[in-house]
N, C-alpha and C positions, 0 to 999 in steps of 0.2 A: 504493499500500500504506499502510495507516495506521501511525502512529507506534508503536502497540502490537503491531505484527506484524513479522515478518522472514521472509526466504526461508530454504530449507534451506542455500543456499550461504553466506548471511551468518551463519547459525548455526554452520556448520562452521568458518568463519574465526574467529568470536568465541571458540569454544571450543577452537580448535586440534585439531579432529578431522576425520576424513573424512565425506564425505556418508553412507557406509554406516553409520558409527557414529551419525550423527544419526537415521537411520531406525531403527536399533536402539533408541536411547533413546526414540523415539516408541512403538515397539512395547512397550517395557518400561513405559510410562506415565511416564517421567521428564521428558519434554517434552511440551507440550500442543500438538496439532495443530488448526488452525482452517480454516474454509472462508471464502476471501475472494474473493467473486464468481466461484465455481467453481474457483479455484485454491487449492491446498493449501499453507498457509504455517503458520508457527509463532508461538505466542504469545510475544512478546518477553520478557515477564516471567519466564516459565519458563525461558528461555534465559539470562537474566541470573541467576537463582537458581542454575542448574546451573554457571554460570561461577564463582559464589562458592564452591559446594561443591567444585569441582575445585581451586580455588586453595587452600582450606583443607586439602585432603587432601594437598597437596604440602608436605613438610617441607623447611625450608632446608638445603642441604647444607653444614653446617658440620663441624668435626672430630668433634664428639660424634655427630652423626647418621651421619657415615662409619664410626666405630668401631662404632657400634650395628648397622649394616648388616653390617659385616664379621663381628661376633660372631654375628649371626643366621645368615649364610651358613656360617660355620665350625660352628655348632651343627647345622644342617641336614646338612652334609656328614658330620659324625660320626655323626649318627643314621642316615643312609643307609648308612654304612660298617658300623654295628652291625647293621642289618637284613640287609645282604648277607652278613655273616659268620655271622649266626644261621642264614640260609638256606643256608650253605656255598657262596655264589656268589663265586668268586675270579677275578680279572682276571689276576693275575700267574702265570707258570709256576713249577714246582717249582725250588727252589734247586739249582743245579749247579755249585759252585765247584770250580776246579781245586786242585792241591795247595797252591799259594801262597795261594790264597783261603781254603781250609780253615784253614791255619795262621793266617792274618790274623784270621779270625773267632773261632778258639779264643783267641788272644791278646787280642782286643778284649773278648770276653765275660769273660775272667778280670780284665781291667783294670777295666771298668766295675763288674763285681759286687764288687770289692774296695773301691770308693769308700765312705768313711765318711759324708761330708757330702753325702747323697743329695739333700737339699733345694735345694742349690746346683748340683750337676752333673748330676743326673738331670732333664734338661729334658723339655718335651713332645715336642720333636723327637727326642730320643733314644728316648723311649718308643715314639713312632710308628714310627721306623725299625726298631727291634728287633721290634715287633709284626709289621711287614711281613715281616721275615726269618722269624720263628717260624711264621707262617702258610704260608710256602713250603717248610718243612723236611719231608722225609718219610724213609722207610727208606733210600733211596739217599744222602740227604744225611747221615745219621748214619753210614753205612758209609763215606762219603768221609772224614768227620772221623776215624774209627777208623783208616783206611788211612793217612791223611796224618800222623797223630800216632803211629802204632803203639801206640795205646792204645784198648782195646775199650770203655773207659768214657769216651770223649771227649764223648759226648753229655750226660753228667750235669751239668756246669756250665751247659749251655744250658737243660735242664730246670728247674734250680734258679733260674737267672737269670729265667726266664719268670715263675716263681712269685713272686719278689721284686718284680719289676716290677708284677705284678698287685696285690700287697699295697701297694705304693707308691701306686698309683692310687686304691685304696680309702681309704687313709689321707688323701690329699689331698681326696678327696670328702667324708670325714667332717669335715675342717676347713673346707672351702669347697664345699658341695654344689653340683655342677654336672652337666649332661648330658654335658659333654665328658670329664670324668674317669670317669664311669660307663660312657661308651662305650669308653674305652680299656680299662678294667678288664674289660669284657665281652669285648672282642676278644682280650685276653690270656688269659682264662679259656677261651674257645673254642680258642685255639691251644694252650694246655697240655693240654686234653683230647685234642686231636688228636696232640700229641707223646707222650701217654701210650699212645695206640693204636699209634703208630709203634714204641714200645719193645716192646709186646706182639708186634707182627708180626716185629720182629727176632728176639726170643727163639724164637717159634714156628718161624721159619725157620732157627734155628740159626746166624744170623749175628752175633749179639751176645750179650754176657753182662751181667748186671745185678747191681750190688752189693746184695745183699738187705737190708743194714742201712740203705742209703740209701732204699730203697723203703718199708721197714717204718717208718722215721722219719717218713715223711709221714703216716702214721696214717689212711688211708682204705681202705675194703674193696677198691677197685680196685688200689691199690698192693700191698695184701697178696696179692691174687690173682696179680699179676705176679711178686711175690717167690716165691710157691710154684712158679709155672711155671719161673722161672729156676733154682730149686733143682733141679727135676725134670730139666731139660735138662742142668745141669752134672753132676748124679749119673749120668745115663745116658751122658754123654761120658766 
């Protein structure tokens, strides 16, 4: 075999690829196949050029590259979560806390919502954790909060906290635009919309009451409608 030629086996070893990959590169036109006395071999120059291309495409794994990869993975995960939640695809089951769990969540919600220095204490982990909880809340969850605390309005702080977290995400995105903050805000916006529907369902089933002044203060047609329904239920009761 001439010095300007090499076998498929030699090319596979040179490039660190399988023979199947070598045949694929030939089919793609990336490697040049030649006839050497009736035997199919490869043009060594094309193999050497591909070796250079493959080497240049590999980035050195330093700390900067590692952080860049981690950031890309995180961004892709957030984008996928945003897509799943936009399509209402949920992996986690509905939230079903016992009495102690309800009281613990009510206390935690009040504590975190009261924090003044949000930029320091409202971390990304905090936002993500509460977003997960909000997405799992439904009529039965709110009923459990009411029963555990003996307060029919126990759901109100959760609804408001969800809104505050959403505003916090948009504020961070305004300061440092990023898909991660936009995805978090989108998740919370979707969760808030679902919680609003939960409130409507509770009122329609006569299982909950709604402070009209709270709903009206939010200033959207949807909340105004819920307030009217609540007043009607309370008047008929």
